[in-house]
KEGU-160784 format. One record per residue: residue in three letters; x, y negated, z negated of N, C-alpha, C in turn. Coordinates in steps of 0.2 Angstrom, whole numbers, padded with zeros to 4 digits, always signed. Atoms other than C-alpha are relative to their C-alpha. Layout:
N
ALAXYZXYZXYZ ...
# end
This chain:
345
MET-0002-0004-0006+0416-0428-0603-0005+0006+0001 LYS+0005-0005-0001+0404-0416-0595+0003+0006+0004 ILE-0004-0006-0003+0411-0398-0591-0005+0006+0000 GLY+0004-0006-0001+0402-0383-0584+0004+0006-0002 ILE-0003-0007+0001+0405-0365-0589-0003+0005+0004 LEU+0002-0005-0005+0404-0352-0575+0004+0006-0001 LEU-0004-0006+0003+0410-0335-0582+0002+0004+0006 GLY-0003-0004-0005+0412-0327-0565-0002+0007-0001 ASP+0001-0007+0001+0413-0308-0564+0006+0003-0004 ASP-0005-0004+0003+0423-0294-0573+0004-0003-0005 ILE-0004+0003+0005+0437-0301-0583-0001-0007-0001 GLY+0002+0006+0001+0430-0318-0581-0004-0001-0006 LEU+0005+0000+0006+0417-0314-0595+0005+0000-0006 GLU-0004-0001+0006+0432-0311-0606+0005-0006-0001 VAL-0005+0005+0000+0445-0325-0601-0003-0007-0001 VAL+0003+0007+0001+0433-0340-0599-0002-0002-0007 PRO+0001+0002+0007+0427-0339-0617+0006-0002-0004 GLU-0006+0002+0004+0445-0340-0623+0002-0007+0002 CYS-0002+0007-0002+0448-0355-0612-0004-0005-0003 VAL+0005+0004+0003+0432-0363-0619+0002-0001-0007 LYS-0002+0000+0007+0437-0359-0636+0006-0005-0002 VAL-0006+0004+0001+0454-0367-0635-0001-0007+0002 MET+0002+0006-0002+0447-0382-0626-0004-0004-0005 LYS+0004+0003+0005+0434-0385-0639+0005-0002-0006 ALA-0005+0001+0005+0448-0384-0652+0004-0007+0001 ALA-0004+0006-0002+0458-0397-0643-0004-0006+0000 GLY+0004+0005+0000+0444-0408-0640-0002-0003-0007 GLU+0002+0002+0007+0439-0408-0659+0006-0003-0003 ARG-0006+0003+0003+0457-0411-0664+0002-0007+0003 SER-0002+0007-0003+0459-0426-0652-0005-0005+0000 GLY+0006+0004+0000+0442-0433-0654-0003-0001+0006 LEU+0003+0000-0007+0437-0430-0636-0007+0003+0000 GLY+0007-0003-0001+0418-0427-0634-0001+0003+0006 ILE+0001-0004-0006+0414-0414-0622-0008+0003+0000 ASP+0007-0003-0001+0396-0409-0616+0001+0006+0004 TRP-0001-0006-0004+0397-0391-0611-0007+0003+0003 ARG+0006-0002-0004+0385-0384-0598+0001+0007+0003 PRO-0001-0007-0003+0384-0365-0595-0005+0000+0006 LEU+0004-0001-0006+0378-0361-0578+0002+0007+0003 PRO-0001-0007-0003+0375-0344-0569+0003+0000+0007 ILE-0003-0001-0006+0386-0338-0555+0002+0007+0001 GLY-0003-0007-0001+0392-0322-0547-0006+0005-0002 ARG+0005-0005+0002+0383-0306-0553-0005-0003-0005 GLN+0005+0002+0005+0375-0315-0568-0005-0005+0004 GLY+0004+0004-0004+0368-0328-0555-0005+0004+0004 HIS+0004-0004-0004+0361-0314-0544-0005+0004-0005 LYS+0004-0004+0004+0354-0304-0559-0006-0005-0003 GLU+0005+0005+0003+0345-0320-0566-0004-0003+0005 LEU+0004+0004-0005+0340-0329-0550+0001+0002+0007 GLY+0000-0003-0006+0343-0318-0536+0005-0002+0005 ASP-0005+0002-0004+0358-0326-0529+0007-0001-0003 THR-0006+0001+0004+0377-0327-0533+0002-0007+0000 TYR-0001+0007+0000+0376-0345-0530-0006-0004+0000 PRO+0006+0003+0001+0360-0351-0537-0001-0008+0001 ALA+0001+0007-0002+0353-0368-0531+0000-0004-0007 VAL+0000+0003+0007+0351-0373-0550+0008-0002-0001 THR-0007+0001+0002+0370-0371-0552+0003-0005+0005 ALA-0002+0005-0005+0374-0381-0536-0002-0007-0002 ARG+0003+0007+0001+0363-0395-0541+0003-0002-0007 GLU-0003+0003+0006+0370-0396-0559+0007-0001+0000 LEU-0007+0002-0001+0388-0396-0553+0001-0007+0002 ARG-0001+0007-0003+0385-0412-0545+0000-0005-0006 GLU+0000+0004+0006+0382-0420-0562+0006+0000-0005 LEU-0006-0001+0005+0398-0414-0570+0006-0004+0002 ASP-0007+0003-0002+0416-0421-0571+0004+0006+0002 GLY-0004-0006-0002+0423-0403-0569-0004+0006-0003 TRP+0002-0006+0003+0420-0385-0573+0005+0005+0000 ILE-0005-0006+0001+0429-0369-0578-0004+0006+0004 MET+0003-0006-0003+0425-0355-0566+0004+0006+0000 GLY-0003-0007+0001+0430-0337-0569+0001+0003+0007 PRO-0001-0003-0006+0436-0326-0555-0006+0004+0003 ILE+0006-0002-0003+0423-0320-0543+0002+0007+0004 GLY-0001-0007-0002+0422-0301-0539-0003+0001+0007 HIS+0004+0000-0006+0416-0304-0521+0002+0006+0004 ASN-0002-0006-0004+0426-0289-0513-0005+0006-0002 ALA+0005-0005+0002+0413-0278-0522-0007-0001+0001 TYR+0007+0002-0001+0398-0287-0517-0003+0004+0007 PRO+0003-0003-0006+0385-0279-0504+0001-0004+0006 ARG-0001+0004-0007+0389-0284-0486-0007-0001+0003 ASN+0005+0002-0004+0377-0292-0474-0007-0002-0004 ASP+0005+0002+0004+0366-0299-0488+0002-0007-0002 PRO-0002+0007+0002+0366-0318-0489+0000-0002-0007 THR+0000+0002+0007+0362-0318-0507+0006+0002-0004 TRP-0006-0002+0003+0378-0310-0511+0006-0003+0004 MET-0005+0003-0004+0392-0321-0506+0005-0003-0005 MET-0005+0004+0004+0408-0330-0512-0003-0007+0000 PRO+0003+0006+0001+0401-0346-0519+0005-0006+0004 PRO-0004+0005-0004+0407-0360-0507+0001-0007-0003 VAL+0000+0006+0004+0411-0372-0521+0005-0005+0003 ARG-0006+0005-0003+0428-0379-0514-0003-0004+0006 LYS+0002+0004-0006+0420-0384-0497-0006-0004-0002 GLU+0006+0004+0001+0403-0390-0504+0002-0006-0004 PHE-0002+0006+0004+0412-0402-0517+0006-0003+0003 ASP-0006+0004-0003+0426-0407-0505+0006+0000-0005 LEU-0005-0001+0005+0439-0400-0518+0006+0001+0005 PHE-0005+0001-0006+0454-0405-0506+0007+0003-0002 ALA-0007-0002+0002+0469-0400-0516+0000+0005-0006 ALA-0001-0005+0006+0475-0385-0527+0006-0002-0003 LEU-0006+0001+0004+0487-0389-0541+0002+0007-0003 ARG-0002-0007+0002+0496-0373-0545+0007+0000-0003 PRO-0006+0000+0003+0510-0374-0558+0004+0007-0001 SER-0004-0006+0002+0524-0361-0560+0005-0002-0005 ARG-0005+0001+0006+0533-0361-0577+0002+0006-0003 SER-0003-0006+0003+0545-0349-0584+0000-0001-0008 TYR-0001+0000+0007+0546-0345-0603+0006+0004-0002 GLU-0006-0003+0002+0562-0340-0612-0001+0008-0002 ASN+0000-0007+0003+0555-0324-0620-0005+0004+0005 ILE+0004-0004-0004+0544-0318-0605+0005+0001+0006 LYS-0004-0002-0006+0553-0308-0591-0002-0003+0006 SER+0001+0004-0007+0555-0318-0575+0007+0001+0004 ILE-0006+0000-0005+0567-0318-0560+0005-0006-0002 HIS-0004+0006+0002+0573-0336-0565-0002-0003-0006 ARG+0002+0004+0006+0574-0346-0580+0000-0008+0002 GLU+0001+0007-0001+0570-0365-0582-0003-0002+0007 VAL+0004+0002-0006+0557-0365-0568-0006-0004-0002 ASP+0006+0004+0002+0544-0379-0569-0002-0004+0006 ILE+0002+0002-0007+0536-0382-0552-0008-0001+0000 VAL+0007+0001-0002+0519-0389-0547-0001+0000+0007 PHE+0002+0000-0007+0513-0384-0530-0006-0003+0001 VAL+0006+0003-0002+0500-0395-0522-0001+0002+0007 ARG+0002-0003-0006+0491-0386-0508-0006-0003+0003 GLU+0006+0002-0003+0479-0394-0496-0005+0006+0001 LEU+0005-0005+0000+0463-0384-0496-0005+0000+0006 THR+0006+0001-0005+0451-0390-0482+0002+0001+0007 GLU-0002+0000-0007+0461-0389-0466+0005+0006+0001 GLY-0005-0005-0001+0476-0379-0459-0003+0006+0004 MET+0002-0006-0003+0474-0362-0452-0007+0003-0004 GLY+0006-0002+0004+0461-0359-0466-0006-0004+0002 GLY+0006+0004-0002+0450-0373-0459-0002+0000+0007 GLY+0001+0000-0007+0451-0369-0441-0003+0006+0003 PRO+0003-0005-0003+0441-0358-0429+0005+0005+0003 GLU-0004-0005-0004+0447-0342-0421-0004+0002+0006 PHE+0003-0002-0006+0443-0336-0403+0003+0007+0002 ARG-0002-0006-0004+0444-0319-0394-0003+0000+0006 PRO+0003+0000-0007+0441-0322-0376+0000+0007+0003 ASP+0001-0007-0002+0444-0304-0372+0003+0005-0006 ASP-0002-0005+0005+0449-0288-0382+0008+0000-0001 GLU-0008+0000+0000+0468-0291-0379+0003-0006-0003 VAL-0003+0006+0002+0470-0309-0385-0005-0003-0005 THR+0003+0004+0005+0465-0319-0400+0003-0007-0001 ILE-0002+0007+0001+0467-0338-0402-0002-0003-0006 ALA+0002+0003+0006+0468-0346-0419+0002-0008+0000 MET-0001+0007+0000+0467-0365-0421+0002-0003-0007 ARG-0003+0003+0006+0476-0375-0434-0003-0008+0000 VAL+0003+0006+0000+0467-0391-0440+0004-0005-0005 ILE-0003+0005+0005+0477-0406-0448-0003-0007+0002 SER+0003+0007-0001+0470-0423-0450+0004-0005-0004 ARG-0004+0005+0003+0478-0439-0456-0003-0001-0007 LYS+0003+0001+0006+0465-0441-0470+0002+0006-0005 GLY-0002-0006+0004+0468-0423-0476+0007+0000-0003 SER-0007+0000+0002+0487-0425-0476+0001-0006-0005 ALA-0002+0005+0004+0487-0442-0484-0003+0001-0007 ARG+0003+0000+0007+0475-0438-0499+0004+0006-0004 VAL-0003-0005+0003+0484-0422-0503+0007-0002-0002 ALA-0007+0003+0001+0501-0431-0502-0001-0005-0006 ARG+0001+0005+0006+0494-0445-0514-0001+0004-0006 GLU+0001-0004+0006+0488-0432-0526+0007+0003-0003 ALA-0007-0003+0002+0506-0424-0526+0004-0006-0004 PHE-0004+0005+0003+0514-0441-0530-0003-0002-0007 GLU+0003+0002+0007+0501-0445-0544+0002+0005-0005 VAL-0003-0006+0005+0506-0428-0552+0007-0001-0002 ALA-0007+0001+0001+0524-0432-0550+0001-0006-0005 ARG-0001+0005+0004+0522-0448-0559-0001+0001-0008 THR+0002-0002+0007+0516-0439-0575+0006+0005-0002 ARG-0005-0005+0002+0532-0428-0575+0007-0003-0001 LYS-0007+0003+0002+0550-0431-0581+0004-0002+0006 ARG-0005+0000-0006+0559-0428-0564-0003-0005+0005 ARG+0003+0004-0005+0547-0438-0553+0002+0001+0007 LYS-0003-0002-0007+0551-0429-0537-0005+0004+0004 VAL+0005-0004-0004+0540-0423-0523+0004+0002+0006 THR-0003-0003-0006+0546-0411-0509-0006+0002+0005 ALA+0005-0002-0005+0535-0410-0493+0003+0006+0004 ALA-0002-0006-0004+0536-0393-0485-0004+0001+0006 HIS+0004+0000-0006+0532-0392-0467+0005+0004+0006 LYS-0004-0003-0005+0539-0385-0450-0001-0005+0006 GLU+0001+0005-0006+0539-0401-0439+0004+0002+0006 PRO-0004-0002-0006+0553-0395-0427-0004+0005+0005 ALA+0004-0005-0004+0541-0381-0421-0007-0002+0001 TYR+0007+0003-0001+0524-0389-0424+0000-0007+0000 ARG-0002+0008+0000+0528-0407-0419-0007-0004-0001 LEU+0006+0004+0001+0510-0413-0418-0004+0002-0007 SER+0003-0002+0006+0502-0403-0433+0004-0002-0006 CYS-0004+0002+0005+0516-0403-0445+0003-0007+0000 GLY-0002+0007-0001+0522-0419-0438-0005-0005-0003 MET+0005+0005+0003+0506-0428-0443+0000+0001-0008 PHE+0000-0001+0008+0507-0420-0461+0006-0004-0002 ALA-0006+0003+0002+0525-0426-0462+0000-0008+0000 GLU+0001+0007+0000+0521-0443-0456-0004-0003-0005 GLU+0004+0003+0006+0507-0446-0469+0004+0001-0006 CYS-0004-0001+0006+0518-0439-0483+0005-0006+0000 ARG-0004+0005+0000+0531-0452-0478-0003-0007-0001 LYS+0003+0006+0002+0519-0466-0478-0002-0001-0007 VAL+0002+0001+0007+0512-0462-0495+0006-0001-0004 ALA-0006+0000+0005+0530-0460-0502+0002-0007+0000 ARG-0002+0008+0001+0533-0479-0498-0004-0003-0005 GLU+0004+0004+0005+0519-0483-0510+0002+0002-0007 TYR-0002-0002+0006+0528-0474-0524+0008+0000-0001 PRO-0008+0001+0000+0546-0481-0525+0003+0003-0006 ASP-0002-0003+0007+0547-0474-0543+0001+0008+0001 VAL+0000-0007-0001+0546-0456-0536+0005+0002+0006 THR-0005-0002-0006+0560-0447-0526-0004+0004+0005 PHE+0004-0004-0005+0554-0440-0510+0005+0003+0005 GLU-0004-0003-0005+0562-0427-0499-0004+0005+0004 GLU+0003-0005-0004+0557-0415-0485+0004+0006+0001 GLU-0003-0006-0001+0561-0397-0482-0004+0005+0005 LEU+0003-0005-0004+0557-0384-0468-0003+0006-0004 ILE+0003-0005+0004+0545-0371-0474+0004+0007-0001 ASP-0004-0005+0001+0557-0357-0471+0006-0001-0004 THR-0005+0002+0005+0571-0366-0480-0002+0000-0007 ILE+0002+0001+0007+0561-0370-0495-0002+0007-0003 SER+0002-0007+0002+0555-0351-0496+0006+0003-0002 MET-0006-0003+0002+0573-0346-0497+0003-0003-0006 HIS-0003+0003+0006+0578-0359-0510-0005+0001-0006 LEU+0004-0001+0006+0563-0355-0521+0002+0007-0003 VAL-0003-0007+0002+0570-0337-0522+0007-0001-0003 THR-0007+0000+0003+0588-0342-0525+0001-0006-0005 ALA-0001+0005+0005+0587-0359-0534-0006-0004-0001 PRO+0006+0004+0001+0569-0364-0539+0001-0006-0005 GLN-0001+0006+0004+0576-0376-0552+0001-0007+0003 ARG-0001+0007-0003+0579-0389-0539-0006-0003+0002 TYR+0007+0003-0002+0560-0392-0536-0004-0002-0006 ASP+0004+0002+0005+0548-0402-0546-0007+0000+0002 VAL+0007-0001-0003+0532-0405-0536+0001+0001+0007 ILE+0000-0002-0007+0530-0397-0519-0007-0001+0003 VAL+0007+0001-0004+0516-0403-0507+0001+0003+0007 THR+0000-0003-0007+0511-0393-0491-0007+0001+0002 THR+0006-0001-0003+0498-0388-0480-0004+0007-0002 ASN+0004-0006+0003+0484-0374-0483+0004+0006+0000 GLN-0003-0007-0001+0492-0358-0476+0007+0000-0003 PHE-0007+0000+0003+0510-0363-0481-0001+0000-0008 GLY+0001+0000+0008+0504-0367-0499-0003+0006-0002 ASP+0003-0006+0002+0494-0351-0500+0006+0005-0001 ILE-0006-0005+0000+0511-0341-0497+0005-0003-0006 LEU-0005+0003+0005+0522-0353-0508-0002+0001-0007 THR+0002-0001+0007+0511-0352-0523+0000+0007-0003 ASP-0001-0007+0002+0512-0333-0523+0007+0001-0002 ILE-0007-0001+0001+0530-0334-0522+0002-0003-0007 GLY-0001+0003+0006+0530-0346-0537-0002+0004-0006 ALA+0003-0005+0005+0519-0334-0547+0005+0006-0001 GLY-0004-0006+0000+0531-0320-0543+0007-0002-0004 LEU-0006+0002+0003+0546-0330-0549+0000+0000-0008 VAL+0001+0001+0007+0539-0333-0567-0004+0006-0004 GLY+0002-0006+0004+0531-0316-0571-0007+0003+0003 GLY+0006-0003-0003+0516-0313-0559-0007-0005-0001 LEU+0006+0004+0000+0498-0319-0557-0003-0001-0007 GLY+0002+0001+0006+0494-0317-0575+0002-0007-0003 LEU-0002+0006+0002+0504-0333-0577-0001-0005+0005 ALA+0001+0004-0006+0497-0342-0562-0007-0004-0001 PRO+0006+0004+0000+0484-0356-0567-0001-0004+0006 GLY+0001+0004-0006+0476-0367-0555-0006-0005-0001 LEU+0005+0005+0000+0465-0383-0553-0001-0002+0007 CYS+0002+0003-0007+0456-0388-0537-0003-0007-0002 VAL+0002+0006+0002+0453-0406-0537-0003-0004+0006 GLY+0003+0004-0005+0442-0418-0527+0001-0008-0002 ALA-0001+0007+0002+0440-0437-0528-0002-0002-0007 ARG+0002+0001+0007+0430-0437-0544-0002+0006-0004 GLN+0001-0006+0004+0428-0419-0549+0005+0005+0001 ALA-0005-0005-0001+0439-0404-0552-0003+0007-0003 MET+0002-0007+0002+0437-0385-0555+0006+0004-0002 ALA-0005-0004+0003+0448-0375-0567-0001+0007+0002 GLN+0001-0007-0002+0451-0358-0559+0006+0003+0001 ALA-0006-0003+0000+0465-0346-0562+0001+0003+0007 THR-0002-0003-0006+0474-0339-0547-0002+0007+0001 HIS+0001-0007-0001+0471-0321-0551-0007+0002+0001 GLY+0007-0003-0002+0456-0310-0546-0003+0002-0006 SER+0004-0002+0006+0443-0302-0557+0002+0006-0003 ALA-0003-0006+0003+0453-0286-0560-0005+0004-0003 PRO+0005-0005+0003+0438-0274-0562+0003+0006-0003 ASP-0003-0006+0003+0450-0260-0567+0001-0001-0007 ILE-0001+0001+0007+0453-0268-0584-0006-0004-0003 ALA+0006+0004+0003+0436-0277-0586-0003+0004-0006 GLY+0003-0003+0006+0428-0274-0603+0004+0003-0005 LYS-0005-0003+0004+0444-0268-0611+0003-0005-0005 ASN-0002+0005+0005+0448-0284-0620+0008+0000+0000 ILE-0007+0000-0001+0466-0283-0613+0003-0005+0005 ALA-0002+0004-0006+0466-0296-0599+0004-0006-0003 ASN-0004+0005+0002+0479-0310-0601-0004-0007+0001 PRO+0003+0006+0000+0470-0327-0605+0004-0006+0002 TYR-0005+0006+0000+0485-0338-0602-0002-0004+0006 ALA+0001+0004-0006+0481-0343-0584-0007-0004+0000 MET+0006+0003+0001+0463-0347-0588+0000-0006-0005 ILE-0001+0005+0005+0467-0357-0603+0004-0006+0002 THR-0004+0006-0003+0481-0367-0594-0004-0003+0005 SER+0004+0003-0005+0469-0370-0580-0005-0005-0003 GLY+0004+0005+0004+0457-0378-0593+0004-0006-0003 ARG-0005+0005+0002+0472-0388-0600+0001-0005+0006 MET-0001+0004-0006+0475-0394-0582-0006-0005+0001 LEU+0006+0004-0001+0457-0400-0581+0000-0006-0004 LEU-0001+0006+0004+0459-0411-0596+0005-0005+0002 GLU-0005+0005-0002+0475-0418-0590-0002-0004+0006 TRP+0003+0004-0006+0467-0422-0573-0005-0005-0002 TYR+0006+0004+0002+0452-0430-0581+0004-0006-0004 GLY-0004+0006+0003+0464-0441-0592+0003-0004+0004 ARG-0004+0004-0005+0475-0446-0578-0005-0004+0005 VAL+0005+0003-0005+0460-0450-0566-0004-0006-0003 PHE+0004+0005+0003+0449-0459-0578+0002-0004-0006 GLY-0003+0004+0005+0461-0466-0590-0002+0002-0007 GLU+0003-0002+0007+0455-0456-0605+0006+0003-0004 ALA-0005-0002+0004+0469-0455-0617-0001+0006-0005 LYS+0002-0006+0004+0460-0442-0628+0000+0006+0004 ALA+0000-0006-0004+0459-0430-0614+0007+0002+0001 VAL-0007-0001-0001+0478-0432-0611+0002+0003-0006 GLY-0003-0003+0006+0481-0429-0629-0003+0007-0002 ALA+0002-0007+0000+0470-0413-0629+0004+0004+0004 ALA-0004-0005-0005+0479-0406-0614+0007+0001-0003 ARG-0007-0001+0003+0496-0409-0623+0000+0004-0006 ARG+0000-0005+0005+0490-0400-0638-0001+0007+0002 ILE+0001-0007-0003+0485-0385-0628+0007+0002+0003 GLU-0007-0002-0003+0502-0385-0619+0005+0002-0005 ALA-0005-0001+0005+0512-0386-0635-0002+0006-0004 ALA+0002-0006+0004+0501-0373-0644+0001+0007+0004 THR-0001-0006-0004+0502-0361-0629+0008+0002+0000 ALA-0007-0001+0001+0521-0363-0629+0002+0003-0006 GLU-0002-0002+0006+0522-0360-0647-0002+0007-0001 VAL+0002-0007+0001+0512-0344-0647+0004+0005+0005 ILE-0004-0004-0004+0522-0337-0632+0007+0000-0003 ALA-0007+0000+0003+0539-0342-0641+0000+0005-0006 ALA+0000-0004+0006+0533-0333-0657+0000+0008+0002 GLY+0000-0007-0003+0529-0317-0646-0004+0005-0004 VAL+0004-0004+0004+0517-0310-0659-0007+0002+0003 HIS+0007-0001-0002+0500-0313-0651+0000+0000+0008 LEU-0001+0000-0007+0504-0309-0633-0003+0007+0003 THR+0003-0006-0003+0494-0297-0621+0005+0005+0003 ARG-0005-0005-0003+0502-0281-0614+0004-0002+0005 ASP-0004+0002-0006+0507-0288-0598+0006-0005-0001 LEU-0006+0005+0002+0518-0301-0607+0004+0003-0005 GLY-0004-0004+0005+0526-0287-0618-0002+0000-0007 GLY+0003+0000+0007+0514-0289-0633-0005+0006-0001 LYS+0005-0005+0001+0500-0278-0640-0006-0004-0002 ALA+0006+0004+0002+0487-0292-0643-0005+0001+0005 SER+0005+0000-0004+0470-0292-0636-0001-0007+0003 THR+0001+0006-0003+0463-0305-0625-0003-0005-0005 THR+0003+0004+0005+0453-0312-0640+0005-0002-0005 GLU-0005+0001+0005+0468-0311-0652+0005-0006+0003 MET-0005+0005-0003+0479-0321-0640-0004-0007+0000 GLY+0004+0006-0001+0465-0334-0637-0001-0003-0007 ASP+0001+0002+0007+0462-0335-0656+0007-0004-0003 ALA-0007+0002+0002+0481-0338-0659+0001-0007+0003 ILE-0001+0007-0003+0482-0353-0647-0005-0005-0002 ALA+0005+0005+0003+0466-0361-0653+0002-0002-0007 ALA-0002+0001+0007+0473-0359-0671+0006-0005+0000 ALA-0005+0004-0001+0489-0367-0665-0002-0007+0002 VAL+0002+0007-0002+0480-0382-0657-0003-0003-0006 LEU+0003+0003+0006+0471-0385-0674+0005-0001-0005 ALA-0005+0000+0006+0486-0383-0685+0003-0008+0000 
# end
């Protein structure tokens, strides 16, 4: 398995190494061979090669199965300089779906208990993929783009994920009564794909209804699939339910490649202090292994992912090696060390 290491900016330089440390331990324990490829990006890329997205990085990524990418501190980049940009990795590699789990733990403060949801968000279309127009200073028109291809492939990803889970249930979130053509097309494709998975329960809910139910009774959901903008909002609700963005991992998937990237930002205010919570990055790496095992039929990758999941739960349950935001006193490194040790135990 070929995996790239892209540190990103700020706390990325601290949490990505912990993710790699844990993944290496899991690979060793499971007998999974991993070819690690460090690549420059962000400020490191600009310092070394004059661009936040160097050509060598873009070229090398094409040869990989996946990569771990730390958060990018693009809000602090100089403006109006094309060498300082948010690397367009999702678009360039057609990473069409974001998998974002929300899971609660007994000894971590959260709004609800027993939450275990995977949000599957379409990434290439919707309001995020459409143009905006301002014909005059009083009016702005935004376009929403929905295609059958985009809807079908994100729906299929959701059903494939559901097949790996105990409940095997997919909920499609849309607003078909109001947006009959756009949400209507998304819903139509979800229904078509659902017929290919008779072993998975399928249901639909309006986006406003599901938003309310996520706050009042999130335990009713297993896998939720939705369009780009709706998914952007729902995944943040999911993170809030279980303790915040520090507990919000993410995996962006394409047809044959995937990118592990936590949902949180680069947090420059705490960078360099060794106090950032590495959970989201470590779990994103675990998801990369899980995805690879599922897509390519590699049992050792699945085994490595399960070891990381069990080790992370063990460390959290013990409550000793947790960072401050989780109620502990451990450093970033100490929490990563504890999870890696549990993987190897």
